[in-house]
mmCIF file of the N, C-alpha and C atoms, coordinates in Angstrom:
data_MODEL
# 
_entry.id   MODEL 
# 
loop_
_atom_site.group_PDB 
_atom_site.id 
_atom_site.type_symbol 
_atom_site.label_atom_id 
_atom_site.label_alt_id 
_atom_site.label_comp_id 
_atom_site.label_asym_id 
_atom_site.label_entity_id 
_atom_site.label_seq_id 
_atom_site.pdbx_PDB_ins_code 
_atom_site.Cartn_x 
_atom_site.Cartn_y 
_atom_site.Cartn_z 
_atom_site.occupancy 
_atom_site.B_iso_or_equiv 
_atom_site.pdbx_formal_charge 
_atom_site.auth_seq_id 
_atom_site.auth_comp_id 
_atom_site.auth_asym_id 
_atom_site.auth_atom_id 
_atom_site.pdbx_PDB_model_num 
ATOM 1   N N  . MET A 1 1  ? 6.859   0.593  11.870  1.00 0.00 ? 1  MET A N  1 
ATOM 2   C CA . MET A 1 1  ? 7.054   -0.508 10.935  1.00 0.00 ? 1  MET A CA 1 
ATOM 3   C C  . MET A 1 1  ? 8.548   -0.622 10.628  1.00 0.00 ? 1  MET A C  1 
ATOM 4   N N  . ASP A 1 2  ? 9.059   -1.832 10.704  1.00 0.00 ? 2  ASP A N  1 
ATOM 5   C CA . ASP A 1 2  ? 10.449  -2.031 10.305  1.00 0.00 ? 2  ASP A CA 1 
ATOM 6   C C  . ASP A 1 2  ? 10.512  -2.310 8.802   1.00 0.00 ? 2  ASP A C  1 
ATOM 7   N N  . GLU A 1 3  ? 11.722  -2.432 8.284   1.00 0.00 ? 3  GLU A N  1 
ATOM 8   C CA . GLU A 1 3  ? 11.900  -2.570 6.836   1.00 0.00 ? 3  GLU A CA 1 
ATOM 9   C C  . GLU A 1 3  ? 11.186  -3.793 6.266   1.00 0.00 ? 3  GLU A C  1 
ATOM 10  N N  . THR A 1 4  ? 11.228  -4.911 6.980   1.00 0.00 ? 4  THR A N  1 
ATOM 11  C CA . THR A 1 4  ? 10.569  -6.133 6.504   1.00 0.00 ? 4  THR A CA 1 
ATOM 12  C C  . THR A 1 4  ? 9.059   -5.949 6.453   1.00 0.00 ? 4  THR A C  1 
ATOM 13  N N  . MET A 1 5  ? 8.501   -5.331 7.477   1.00 0.00 ? 5  MET A N  1 
ATOM 14  C CA . MET A 1 5  ? 7.057   -5.091 7.499   1.00 0.00 ? 5  MET A CA 1 
ATOM 15  C C  . MET A 1 5  ? 6.646   -4.142 6.380   1.00 0.00 ? 5  MET A C  1 
ATOM 16  N N  . ILE A 1 6  ? 7.459   -3.122 6.132   1.00 0.00 ? 6  ILE A N  1 
ATOM 17  C CA . ILE A 1 6  ? 7.155   -2.173 5.060   1.00 0.00 ? 6  ILE A CA 1 
ATOM 18  C C  . ILE A 1 6  ? 7.175   -2.883 3.710   1.00 0.00 ? 6  ILE A C  1 
ATOM 19  N N  . ARG A 1 7  ? 8.190   -3.711 3.503   1.00 0.00 ? 7  ARG A N  1 
ATOM 20  C CA . ARG A 1 7  ? 8.299   -4.454 2.238   1.00 0.00 ? 7  ARG A CA 1 
ATOM 21  C C  . ARG A 1 7  ? 7.109   -5.392 2.061   1.00 0.00 ? 7  ARG A C  1 
ATOM 22  N N  . ASP A 1 8  ? 6.733   -6.110 3.134   1.00 0.00 ? 8  ASP A N  1 
ATOM 23  C CA . ASP A 1 8  ? 5.589   -7.022 3.059   1.00 0.00 ? 8  ASP A CA 1 
ATOM 24  C C  . ASP A 1 8  ? 4.289   -6.263 2.802   1.00 0.00 ? 8  ASP A C  1 
ATOM 25  N N  . ALA A 1 9  ? 4.134   -5.119 3.463   1.00 0.00 ? 9  ALA A N  1 
ATOM 26  C CA . ALA A 1 9  ? 2.940   -4.302 3.263   1.00 0.00 ? 9  ALA A CA 1 
ATOM 27  C C  . ALA A 1 9  ? 2.872   -3.790 1.829   1.00 0.00 ? 9  ALA A C  1 
ATOM 28  N N  . ALA A 1 10 ? 4.006   -3.374 1.309   1.00 0.00 ? 10 ALA A N  1 
ATOM 29  C CA . ALA A 1 10 ? 4.046   -2.876 -0.071  1.00 0.00 ? 10 ALA A CA 1 
ATOM 30  C C  . ALA A 1 10 ? 3.660   -3.967 -1.052  1.00 0.00 ? 10 ALA A C  1 
ATOM 31  N N  . ARG A 1 11 ? 4.183   -5.162 -0.846  1.00 0.00 ? 11 ARG A N  1 
ATOM 32  C CA . ARG A 1 11 ? 3.854   -6.269 -1.748  1.00 0.00 ? 11 ARG A CA 1 
ATOM 33  C C  . ARG A 1 11 ? 2.378   -6.643 -1.656  1.00 0.00 ? 11 ARG A C  1 
ATOM 34  N N  . ALA A 1 12 ? 1.845   -6.693 -0.448  1.00 0.00 ? 12 ALA A N  1 
ATOM 35  C CA . ALA A 1 12 ? 0.431   -7.031 -0.273  1.00 0.00 ? 12 ALA A CA 1 
ATOM 36  C C  . ALA A 1 12 ? -0.459  -5.975 -0.912  1.00 0.00 ? 12 ALA A C  1 
ATOM 37  N N  . LEU A 1 13 ? -0.118  -4.722 -0.702  1.00 0.00 ? 13 LEU A N  1 
ATOM 38  C CA . LEU A 1 13 ? -0.909  -3.638 -1.280  1.00 0.00 ? 13 LEU A CA 1 
ATOM 39  C C  . LEU A 1 13 ? -0.816  -3.649 -2.802  1.00 0.00 ? 13 LEU A C  1 
ATOM 40  N N  . ALA A 1 14 ? 0.374   -3.841 -3.328  1.00 0.00 ? 14 ALA A N  1 
ATOM 41  C CA . ALA A 1 14 ? 0.548   -3.891 -4.784  1.00 0.00 ? 14 ALA A CA 1 
ATOM 42  C C  . ALA A 1 14 ? -0.241  -5.042 -5.395  1.00 0.00 ? 14 ALA A C  1 
ATOM 43  N N  . ALA A 1 15 ? -0.218  -6.194 -4.743  1.00 0.00 ? 15 ALA A N  1 
ATOM 44  C CA . ALA A 1 15 ? -0.963  -7.353 -5.253  1.00 0.00 ? 15 ALA A CA 1 
ATOM 45  C C  . ALA A 1 15 ? -2.461  -7.075 -5.253  1.00 0.00 ? 15 ALA A C  1 
ATOM 46  N N  . ARG A 1 16 ? -2.952  -6.466 -4.187  1.00 0.00 ? 16 ARG A N  1 
ATOM 47  C CA . ARG A 1 16 ? -4.383  -6.169 -4.099  1.00 0.00 ? 16 ARG A CA 1 
ATOM 48  C C  . ARG A 1 16 ? -4.788  -5.134 -5.154  1.00 0.00 ? 16 ARG A C  1 
ATOM 49  N N  . LEU A 1 17 ? -3.996  -4.099 -5.310  1.00 0.00 ? 17 LEU A N  1 
ATOM 50  C CA . LEU A 1 17 ? -4.312  -3.084 -6.318  1.00 0.00 ? 17 LEU A CA 1 
ATOM 51  C C  . LEU A 1 17 ? -4.269  -3.672 -7.719  1.00 0.00 ? 17 LEU A C  1 
ATOM 52  N N  . LYS A 1 18 ? -3.286  -4.517 -7.995  1.00 0.00 ? 18 LYS A N  1 
ATOM 53  C CA . LYS A 1 18 ? -3.211  -5.167 -9.304  1.00 0.00 ? 18 LYS A CA 1 
ATOM 54  C C  . LYS A 1 18 ? -4.449  -6.013 -9.547  1.00 0.00 ? 18 LYS A C  1 
ATOM 55  N N  . GLU A 1 19 ? -4.865  -6.760 -8.538  1.00 0.00 ? 19 GLU A N  1 
ATOM 56  C CA . GLU A 1 19 ? -6.071  -7.595 -8.657  1.00 0.00 ? 19 GLU A CA 1 
ATOM 57  C C  . GLU A 1 19 ? -7.290  -6.739 -8.986  1.00 0.00 ? 19 GLU A C  1 
ATOM 58  N N  . LEU A 1 20 ? -7.449  -5.638 -8.268  1.00 0.00 ? 20 LEU A N  1 
ATOM 59  C CA . LEU A 1 20 ? -8.592  -4.756 -8.511  1.00 0.00 ? 20 LEU A CA 1 
ATOM 60  C C  . LEU A 1 20 ? -8.529  -4.128 -9.902  1.00 0.00 ? 20 LEU A C  1 
ATOM 61  N N  . LEU A 1 21 ? -7.351  -3.693 -10.305 1.00 0.00 ? 21 LEU A N  1 
ATOM 62  C CA . LEU A 1 21 ? -7.207  -3.052 -11.614 1.00 0.00 ? 21 LEU A CA 1 
ATOM 63  C C  . LEU A 1 21 ? -7.359  -4.043 -12.757 1.00 0.00 ? 21 LEU A C  1 
ATOM 64  N N  . ASP A 1 22 ? -6.964  -5.286 -12.536 1.00 0.00 ? 22 ASP A N  1 
ATOM 65  C CA . ASP A 1 22 ? -7.079  -6.311 -13.573 1.00 0.00 ? 22 ASP A CA 1 
ATOM 66  C C  . ASP A 1 22 ? -8.521  -6.769 -13.796 1.00 0.00 ? 22 ASP A C  1 
ATOM 67  N N  . GLN A 1 23 ? -9.425  -6.402 -12.910 1.00 0.00 ? 23 GLN A N  1 
ATOM 68  C CA . GLN A 1 23 ? -10.817 -6.818 -13.034 1.00 0.00 ? 23 GLN A CA 1 
ATOM 69  C C  . GLN A 1 23 ? -11.525 -6.107 -14.177 1.00 0.00 ? 23 GLN A C  1 
ATOM 70  N N  . GLY A 1 24 ? -10.892 -5.169 -14.768 1.00 0.00 ? 24 GLY A N  1 
ATOM 71  C CA . GLY A 1 24 ? -11.510 -4.476 -15.902 1.00 0.00 ? 24 GLY A CA 1 
ATOM 72  C C  . GLY A 1 24 ? -11.238 -2.996 -15.856 1.00 0.00 ? 24 GLY A C  1 
ATOM 73  N N  . MET A 1 25 ? -11.952 -2.313 -16.677 1.00 0.00 ? 25 MET A N  1 
ATOM 74  C CA . MET A 1 25 ? -11.754 -0.875 -16.795 1.00 0.00 ? 25 MET A CA 1 
ATOM 75  C C  . MET A 1 25 ? -12.731 -0.108 -15.910 1.00 0.00 ? 25 MET A C  1 
ATOM 76  N N  . ALA A 1 26 ? -12.923 -0.570 -14.703 1.00 0.00 ? 26 ALA A N  1 
ATOM 77  C CA . ALA A 1 26 ? -13.820 0.103  -13.769 1.00 0.00 ? 26 ALA A CA 1 
ATOM 78  C C  . ALA A 1 26 ? -13.312 1.524  -13.504 1.00 0.00 ? 26 ALA A C  1 
ATOM 79  N N  . PRO A 1 27 ? -14.215 2.486  -13.428 1.00 0.00 ? 27 PRO A N  1 
ATOM 80  C CA . PRO A 1 27 ? -13.796 3.863  -13.200 1.00 0.00 ? 27 PRO A CA 1 
ATOM 81  C C  . PRO A 1 27 ? -13.296 4.107  -11.780 1.00 0.00 ? 27 PRO A C  1 
ATOM 82  N N  . GLU A 1 28 ? -13.541 3.165  -10.887 1.00 0.00 ? 28 GLU A N  1 
ATOM 83  C CA . GLU A 1 28 ? -13.073 3.307  -9.510  1.00 0.00 ? 28 GLU A CA 1 
ATOM 84  C C  . GLU A 1 28 ? -12.851 1.932  -8.903  1.00 0.00 ? 28 GLU A C  1 
ATOM 85  N N  . ILE A 1 29 ? -12.057 1.911  -7.831  1.00 0.00 ? 29 ILE A N  1 
ATOM 86  C CA . ILE A 1 29 ? -11.852 0.672  -7.091  1.00 0.00 ? 29 ILE A CA 1 
ATOM 87  C C  . ILE A 1 29 ? -12.189 0.940  -5.635  1.00 0.00 ? 29 ILE A C  1 
ATOM 88  N N  . THR A 1 30 ? -12.542 -0.099 -4.920  1.00 0.00 ? 30 THR A N  1 
ATOM 89  C CA . THR A 1 30 ? -12.910 0.037  -3.522  1.00 0.00 ? 30 THR A CA 1 
ATOM 90  C C  . THR A 1 30 ? -11.989 -0.822 -2.675  1.00 0.00 ? 30 THR A C  1 
ATOM 91  N N  . LEU A 1 31 ? -11.409 -0.207 -1.650  1.00 0.00 ? 31 LEU A N  1 
ATOM 92  C CA . LEU A 1 31 ? -10.570 -0.928 -0.709  1.00 0.00 ? 31 LEU A CA 1 
ATOM 93  C C  . LEU A 1 31 ? -11.355 -1.173 0.572   1.00 0.00 ? 31 LEU A C  1 
ATOM 94  N N  . SER A 1 32 ? -11.057 -2.278 1.223   1.00 0.00 ? 32 SER A N  1 
ATOM 95  C CA . SER A 1 32 ? -11.646 -2.517 2.537   1.00 0.00 ? 32 SER A CA 1 
ATOM 96  C C  . SER A 1 32 ? -10.982 -1.567 3.541   1.00 0.00 ? 32 SER A C  1 
ATOM 97  N N  . ARG A 1 33 ? -11.561 -1.463 4.707   1.00 0.00 ? 33 ARG A N  1 
ATOM 98  C CA . ARG A 1 33 ? -10.971 -0.616 5.754   1.00 0.00 ? 33 ARG A CA 1 
ATOM 99  C C  . ARG A 1 33 ? -9.552  -1.083 6.074   1.00 0.00 ? 33 ARG A C  1 
ATOM 100 N N  . ASP A 1 34 ? -9.360  -2.395 6.202   1.00 0.00 ? 34 ASP A N  1 
ATOM 101 C CA . ASP A 1 34 ? -8.029  -2.929 6.504   1.00 0.00 ? 34 ASP A CA 1 
ATOM 102 C C  . ASP A 1 34 ? -7.031  -2.584 5.400   1.00 0.00 ? 34 ASP A C  1 
ATOM 103 N N  . GLU A 1 35 ? -7.462  -2.680 4.149   1.00 0.00 ? 35 GLU A N  1 
ATOM 104 C CA . GLU A 1 35 ? -6.580  -2.339 3.029   1.00 0.00 ? 35 GLU A CA 1 
ATOM 105 C C  . GLU A 1 35 ? -6.236  -0.853 3.039   1.00 0.00 ? 35 GLU A C  1 
ATOM 106 N N  . ALA A 1 36 ? -7.214  -0.019 3.355   1.00 0.00 ? 36 ALA A N  1 
ATOM 107 C CA . ALA A 1 36 ? -6.963  1.419  3.421   1.00 0.00 ? 36 ALA A CA 1 
ATOM 108 C C  . ALA A 1 36 ? -6.001  1.747  4.563   1.00 0.00 ? 36 ALA A C  1 
ATOM 109 N N  . LEU A 1 37 ? -6.160  1.079  5.700   1.00 0.00 ? 37 LEU A N  1 
ATOM 110 C CA . LEU A 1 37 ? -5.243  1.288  6.820   1.00 0.00 ? 37 LEU A CA 1 
ATOM 111 C C  . LEU A 1 37 ? -3.832  0.837  6.461   1.00 0.00 ? 37 LEU A C  1 
ATOM 112 N N  . LEU A 1 38 ? -3.730  -0.278 5.760   1.00 0.00 ? 38 LEU A N  1 
ATOM 113 C CA . LEU A 1 38 ? -2.431  -0.767 5.305   1.00 0.00 ? 38 LEU A CA 1 
ATOM 114 C C  . LEU A 1 38 ? -1.791  0.241  4.359   1.00 0.00 ? 38 LEU A C  1 
ATOM 115 N N  . ALA A 1 39 ? -2.559  0.769  3.432   1.00 0.00 ? 39 ALA A N  1 
ATOM 116 C CA . ALA A 1 39 ? -2.041  1.761  2.486   1.00 0.00 ? 39 ALA A CA 1 
ATOM 117 C C  . ALA A 1 39 ? -1.583  3.022  3.217   1.00 0.00 ? 39 ALA A C  1 
ATOM 118 N N  . GLN A 1 40 ? -2.359  3.451  4.188   1.00 0.00 ? 40 GLN A N  1 
ATOM 119 C CA . GLN A 1 40 ? -2.005  4.640  4.956   1.00 0.00 ? 40 GLN A CA 1 
ATOM 120 C C  . GLN A 1 40 ? -0.708  4.412  5.733   1.00 0.00 ? 40 GLN A C  1 
ATOM 121 N N  . ALA A 1 41 ? -0.618  3.286  6.425   1.00 0.00 ? 41 ALA A N  1 
ATOM 122 C CA . ALA A 1 41 ? 0.585   2.982  7.206   1.00 0.00 ? 41 ALA A CA 1 
ATOM 123 C C  . ALA A 1 41 ? 1.805   2.867  6.301   1.00 0.00 ? 41 ALA A C  1 
ATOM 124 N N  . PHE A 1 42 ? 1.621   2.241  5.145   1.00 0.00 ? 42 PHE A N  1 
ATOM 125 C CA . PHE A 1 42 ? 2.725   2.105  4.198   1.00 0.00 ? 42 PHE A CA 1 
ATOM 126 C C  . PHE A 1 42 ? 3.194   3.478  3.718   1.00 0.00 ? 42 PHE A C  1 
ATOM 127 N N  . ALA A 1 43 ? 2.259   4.322  3.328   1.00 0.00 ? 43 ALA A N  1 
ATOM 128 C CA . ALA A 1 43 ? 2.616   5.652  2.831   1.00 0.00 ? 43 ALA A CA 1 
ATOM 129 C C  . ALA A 1 43 ? 3.338   6.464  3.910   1.00 0.00 ? 43 ALA A C  1 
ATOM 130 N N  . GLU A 1 44 ? 2.864   6.382  5.142   1.00 0.00 ? 44 GLU A N  1 
ATOM 131 C CA . GLU A 1 44 ? 3.519   7.097  6.233   1.00 0.00 ? 44 GLU A CA 1 
ATOM 132 C C  . GLU A 1 44 ? 4.922   6.552  6.487   1.00 0.00 ? 44 GLU A C  1 
ATOM 133 N N  . SER A 1 45 ? 5.085   5.246  6.405   1.00 0.00 ? 45 SER A N  1 
ATOM 134 C CA . SER A 1 45 ? 6.401   4.634  6.611   1.00 0.00 ? 45 SER A CA 1 
ATOM 135 C C  . SER A 1 45 ? 7.383   5.055  5.529   1.00 0.00 ? 45 SER A C  1 
ATOM 136 N N  . VAL A 1 46 ? 6.918   5.090  4.289   1.00 0.00 ? 46 VAL A N  1 
ATOM 137 C CA . VAL A 1 46 ? 7.781   5.536  3.190   1.00 0.00 ? 46 VAL A CA 1 
ATOM 138 C C  . VAL A 1 46 ? 8.183   6.991  3.408   1.00 0.00 ? 46 VAL A C  1 
ATOM 139 N N  . ALA A 1 47 ? 7.235   7.826  3.795   1.00 0.00 ? 47 ALA A N  1 
ATOM 140 C CA . ALA A 1 47 ? 7.539   9.235  4.049   1.00 0.00 ? 47 ALA A CA 1 
ATOM 141 C C  . ALA A 1 47 ? 8.561   9.369  5.176   1.00 0.00 ? 47 ALA A C  1 
ATOM 142 N N  . ASP A 1 48 ? 8.404   8.581  6.234   1.00 0.00 ? 48 ASP A N  1 
ATOM 143 C CA . ASP A 1 48 ? 9.360   8.606  7.346   1.00 0.00 ? 48 ASP A CA 1 
ATOM 144 C C  . ASP A 1 48 ? 10.747  8.166  6.889   1.00 0.00 ? 48 ASP A C  1 
ATOM 145 N N  . LEU A 1 49 ? 10.805  7.094  6.096   1.00 0.00 ? 49 LEU A N  1 
ATOM 146 C CA . LEU A 1 49 ? 12.096  6.617  5.601   1.00 0.00 ? 49 LEU A CA 1 
ATOM 147 C C  . LEU A 1 49 ? 12.781  7.671  4.743   1.00 0.00 ? 49 LEU A C  1 
ATOM 148 N N  . LEU A 1 50 ? 12.011  8.318  3.884   1.00 0.00 ? 50 LEU A N  1 
ATOM 149 C CA . LEU A 1 50 ? 12.581  9.352  3.023   1.00 0.00 ? 50 LEU A CA 1 
ATOM 150 C C  . LEU A 1 50 ? 13.053  10.552 3.840   1.00 0.00 ? 50 LEU A C  1 
ATOM 151 N N  . ALA A 1 51 ? 12.300  10.918 4.856   1.00 0.00 ? 51 ALA A N  1 
ATOM 152 C CA . ALA A 1 51 ? 12.686  12.043 5.704   1.00 0.00 ? 51 ALA A CA 1 
ATOM 153 C C  . ALA A 1 51 ? 13.964  11.724 6.477   1.00 0.00 ? 51 ALA A C  1 
ATOM 154 N N  . ASN A 1 52 ? 14.105  10.480 6.911   1.00 0.00 ? 52 ASN A N  1 
ATOM 155 C CA . ASN A 1 52 ? 15.283  10.075 7.683   1.00 0.00 ? 52 ASN A CA 1 
ATOM 156 C C  . ASN A 1 52 ? 16.515  9.884  6.816   1.00 0.00 ? 52 ASN A C  1 
ATOM 157 N N  . SER A 1 53 ? 16.337  9.740  5.510   1.00 0.00 ? 53 SER A N  1 
ATOM 158 C CA . SER A 1 53 ? 17.480  9.500  4.630   1.00 0.00 ? 53 SER A CA 1 
ATOM 159 C C  . SER A 1 53 ? 18.169  10.793 4.207   1.00 0.00 ? 53 SER A C  1 
ATOM 160 N N  . ARG A 1 54 ? 17.614  11.914 4.579   1.00 0.00 ? 54 ARG A N  1 
ATOM 161 C CA . ARG A 1 54 ? 18.193  13.219 4.199   1.00 0.00 ? 54 ARG A CA 1 
ATOM 162 C C  . ARG A 1 54 ? 19.344  13.581 5.077   1.00 0.00 ? 54 ARG A C  1 
# 
């Protein structure tokens, strides 16, 4: 993932999580498979960026 893709993924994930959290005080939220894959790829990309910045 390049920087633009990471930024877009972060925004999409943040928007989806906000939407789910705004639905109320549910004790849990459910992500679709695609959303979970996006979250995983985003987290791995952030970890890679942080590792490369050292």
